[in-house]
C-alpha positions in Angstrom: -0.1 0.0 0.0 1.3 3.5 -1.0 1.9 6.2 1.5 -0.9 8.2 0.1 -3.7 5.5 0.7 -2.3 4.9 4.2 -2.6 8.6 5.1 -6.4 8.6 3.7 -7.2 6.0 6.0 -6.2 7.7 9.3 -9.0 10.3 9.4 -11.7 7.7 8.5 -10.4 5.1 11.2 -10.2 8.1 13.8 -13.8 9.2 13.0 -15.1 5.7 13.4 -13.2 5.3 16.8 -14.5 8.6 18.1 -18.2 7.6 17.0 -17.7 4.3 18.9 -16.5 5.8 22.0 -19.3 8.5 22.0 -22.2 5.9 22.2 -20.7 4.3 25.5 -20.4 7.6 27.1 -23.9 8.8 26.4 -25.1 5.4 27.7 -23.1 6.0 30.9 -24.7 9.5 31.4 -28.1 8.3 30.9 -27.6 5.2 33.4 -26.3 7.6 36.0 -29.2 9.8 35.7 -31.7 6.8 35.9 -29.9 5.5 38.8 -30.3 9.0 40.4 -34.1 9.3 39.3 -35.3 9.4 43.1 -33.1 12.6 43.6 -34.3 14.2 40.4 -37.8 13.5 41.5 -37.2 15.2 45.0 -35.9 18.2 43.1 -38.7 18.4 40.7 -41.3 18.9 43.5 -40.1 22.4 44.5 -39.6 23.4 41.3 -43.1 22.6 40.0 -44.0 24.5 43.2 -42.3 27.7 42.5 -43.4 27.3 39.0 -47.1 27.1 39.9 -47.3 29.5 42.7 -44.5 32.0 41.8 -44.1 32.2 38.0 -47.6 31.6 36.8 -49.2 34.3 38.8 -46.7 36.9 37.4 -49.1 37.9 34.6 -51.2 39.6 37.4 -48.6 42.2 37.3 -50.1 43.4 34.2 -53.1 44.9 36.3 -50.5 47.7 37.5 -50.6 48.9 34.0 -54.4 48.5 33.2 -57.7 49.8 34.7 -58.6 46.1 35.8 -62.2 45.1 35.6 -63.4 41.9 37.1 -65.9 41.1 34.3 -63.4 41.4 31.4 -60.4 39.9 33.3 -56.7 41.1 33.2 -56.3 40.7 29.3 -59.5 42.5 28.5 -59.1 45.5 30.8 -57.9 48.6 29.2 -54.4 49.9 29.3 -53.5 52.9 31.4 -49.9 52.7 31.4 -48.0 54.5 34.4 -51.2 56.0 35.7 -51.7 54.1 38.9 -47.9 54.8 39.9 -48.2 58.5 39.4 -51.4 58.2 41.4 -49.6 56.7 44.3 -46.5 58.9 44.1 -48.6 62.2 44.0 -51.0 61.3 46.7 -51.0 63.2 49.7 -50.5 60.0 51.9 -47.4 58.8 50.0 -44.6 60.6 52.1 -46.3 59.7 55.5 -46.6 56.0 54.5 -43.1 55.9 53.2 -41.7 57.8 56.1 -43.7 55.2 58.5 -42.4 52.2 56.5 -38.8 53.2 56.5 -38.7 54.3 60.2 -39.9 51.0 61.3 -37.8 49.1 58.9 -34.6 50.8 59.6 -35.3 50.8 63.3 -35.9 47.3 63.4 -32.7 46.5 61.2 -30.5 48.7 63.3 -31.8 47.5 66.6 -32.2 43.8 65.6 -29.6 42.7 63.5 -26.9 42.5 66.0 -28.8 40.5 68.5 -28.5 37.2 66.7 -24.9 37.5 66.2 -24.3 38.5 69.7 -26.4 35.3 70.9 -24.5 33.0 68.5 -21.2 34.1 69.9 -22.3 33.7 73.6 -23.7 30.2 72.9 -20.4 29.0 71.1 -18.4 30.2 74.0 -20.5 28.5 76.7 -18.8 25.8 78.2 -21.5 24.1 79.7 -23.8 22.0 77.3 -26.9 22.1 79.2 -26.6 25.9 79.7 -26.0 26.2 75.8 -29.2 24.0 75.3 -31.3 25.8 77.6 -30.5 29.2 76.3 -31.2 27.9 72.5 -34.4 26.5 73.8 -35.7 29.7 75.5 -34.6 32.1 72.8 -36.0 29.9 70.0 -39.3 28.9 71.6 -40.9 32.4 70.7 -40.5 32.0 67.0 -43.2 29.4 67.1 -45.7 31.9 68.3 -48.2 33.1 65.8 -48.5 36.7 65.2 -52.1 36.7 66.6 -51.0 35.1 69.9 -47.9 37.4 70.0 -50.3 40.4 69.7 -52.8 38.8 72.1 -49.7 38.8 74.7 -48.7 42.2 74.1 -52.3 43.3 74.6 -52.5 41.4 77.9 -49.2 42.9 79.1 -49.7 46.5 77.9 -53.5 47.0 77.9 -54.9 49.9 79.5 -57.0 48.6 82.2 -56.2 44.8 82.6 -52.4 44.9 81.3 -49.8 43.6 83.7 -47.8 46.8 83.3 -50.5 49.2 84.0 -51.7 47.1 87.1 -48.2 47.4 88.4 -48.0 51.2 87.7 -51.4 51.7 89.5 -50.1 49.7 92.7 -47.2 52.2 92.7 -49.6 55.1 92.5 -48.7 56.2 89.0 -51.3 57.0 86.2 -52.1 54.3 83.8 -50.7 54.7 80.2 -52.5 53.5 77.1 -49.2 51.7 75.4 -51.4 50.4 72.6 -52.7 53.6 71.5 -49.6 55.8 72.0 -48.2 57.2 68.9 -44.7 57.4 70.7 -44.7 53.8 71.9 -46.0 52.0 68.7 -42.4 51.8 67.1 -40.8 50.6 70.2 -43.4 48.0 70.8 -43.5 46.7 67.2 -39.5 46.4 66.8 -38.6 45.2 70.3 -41.4 42.3 70.3 -40.0 41.4 66.8 -36.5 41.3 68.3 -37.6 39.1 71.1 -39.4 36.7 68.7 -36.8 36.4 66.0 -33.4 36.7 67.9 -33.2 32.9 68.5 -34.1 31.9 64.9 -31.9 34.4 63.4 -28.9 33.1 65.5 -29.4 29.6 64.0 -27.2 30.2 61.0 -24.5 32.1 63.0 -24.2 29.2 65.5 -24.0 26.5 62.8 -21.2 28.7 61.0 -19.3 29.1 64.3 -19.6 25.3 65.0 -17.4 24.7 61.9 -14.6 27.0 63.1 -11.4 25.0 63.4 -10.6 24.8 67.2 -6.9 25.3 66.5 -7.6 28.8 65.5 -8.8 29.7 69.0 -5.8 27.7 70.4 -3.4 29.3 68.5 -4.7 32.8 69.5 -4.5 31.8 73.1 -0.8 30.8 72.6 -0.3 34.2 71.3 -2.0 35.9 74.2 -5.1 36.9 72.8 -8.1 37.4 75.3 -11.7 36.5 74.8 -12.6 39.8 73.0 -9.8 39.3 70.7 -10.6 35.8 69.9 -14.2 36.9 69.3 -13.2 39.9 66.9 -10.2 38.3 65.1 -11.6 34.6 64.8 -15.4 34.4 65.3 -16.5 37.5 63.6 -13.9 37.0 60.8 -15.5 33.5 60.2 -19.0 34.6 60.1 -18.2 38.0 58.3 -19.6 36.5 54.7 -22.7 35.4 56.4 -23.1 38.7 58.1 -22.7 40.5 54.8 -25.3 38.2 53.0 -27.8 38.5 55.8 -27.4 42.4 55.6 -28.0 42.6 51.9 -31.0 40.4 52.1 -32.3 42.6 55.0 -31.7 45.9 53.1 -33.7 44.3 50.0 -36.7 44.1 52.2 -36.5 47.6 53.6 -39.7 48.6 52.3 -41.4 45.5 53.4 -42.9 45.0 56.9 -44.8 42.4 59.0 -48.2 43.0 57.6 -50.2 40.8 60.1 -48.5 42.3 63.1 -48.8 45.9 62.2 -52.4 45.4 61.0 -53.4 43.8 64.3 -51.8 46.4 66.5 -53.2 49.2 64.4 -55.9 51.5 66.4 -57.4 54.7 65.2 -55.2 56.4 67.6 -51.8 55.1 66.2 -52.6 55.2 62.4 -50.3 58.2 61.8 -47.4 56.2 62.6 -48.7 52.7 61.9 -49.9 53.0 58.4 -47.3 51.5 56.2 -47.1 50.4 52.4 -48.4 46.9 53.3 -51.4 48.0 55.3 -52.1 50.9 52.6 -52.3 48.3 49.8 -54.6 46.1 51.8 -57.0 48.9 52.8 -57.1 50.2 49.1 -57.2 46.9 47.4 -59.5 44.8 49.5 -61.4 47.0 52.2 -62.6 49.9 50.3 -66.1 50.5 48.9 -64.9 49.7 45.5 -61.7 47.8 45.7 -59.0 49.1 43.2 -57.0 46.1 42.4 -54.8 47.9 39.9 -53.9 50.5 42.4 -52.9 47.9 44.8 -50.8 45.9 42.4 -49.0 49.2 41.1 -48.0 49.8 44.7 -46.8 46.5 45.3 -44.7 46.4 42.2 -43.1 49.8 43.1 -42.2 48.2 46.6 -40.7 45.2 44.9 -38.7 47.2 42.4 -37.2 49.4 44.8 -36.2 46.4 47.1 -34.4 44.9 43.8 -32.6 48.2 43.3 -31.8 48.4 47.1 -30.4 44.9 47.0 -28.1 45.3 44.1 -26.8 48.5 45.4 -26.0 47.2 48.9 -24.5 44.1 47.2 -22.3 46.2 45.0 -21.1 48.5 48.0 -20.4 45.5 50.2 -18.4 43.8 47.6 -16.2 47.2 47.4 -15.9 47.5 51.1 -15.6 44.0 52.4 -14.7 42.0 49.5 -17.9 39.8 50.3 -21.2 39.7 48.3 -24.0 37.6 47.3 -23.0 37.6 43.6 
């Protein structure tokens, strides 16, 4: 056989070998997928749930740009563009509602964000196992209380005539205080009751992260003469810094959000000037008015979500520039 004929057969033989090797590889991939079919099925359940209850209802956002009429449906209602957004931004209640929402959210974030971190560090450094478990159980238990029960407890404790605090004040000879209707007391009641309820639950992620810290780091710090506060600062906080940044970014993204159920149950006519937030305003306009305005309520909710996305992206970029940590 000549050299040219031999060289012409090389590509053909190589191509045949590649085709023959591809088939077993594909069969191996499909075999592995079939062997993991239970895992794929488990993953499929939440994917289908999210698709049905989160993605399919997204078409309802169109109501924000339409004058929604129930008899014609979303698609049949006339377009009005950004009319409902301009209506909300120019309404006389806009700045008061926005101010109340920001005050409650920022107050709750600034006051409540450090407590789960402090609790996690305290639990992590506790030497007695039974003390650690007791503290975790006591601080985590309030999270299981429903909002209705929590507001009921607040009413029993801070009520005007039968509340425990006012009964105690009466025994001491002081005048009773209507805490639940007080404009000045409402932000503090809302924020600190939330801190009491959510601190134990919020500390779980920090406790689990601190549990994975290499003990040799603390041992090395002790050898170098570091005291407790220095070990907390240079070992514990340095370890959970990425988690702290991510939780802060997520919290800032929800700055215009609020606990609707809790605020709504705490509202009385006397404290409406400080308790009316975006969530309760949307509910009153969209559901409780004589002529429910679903388009107006949808526009307000969409405005709230868009601002939340912008805040998340902005804080994420700032955190990446300052600390080197970010969500993405």
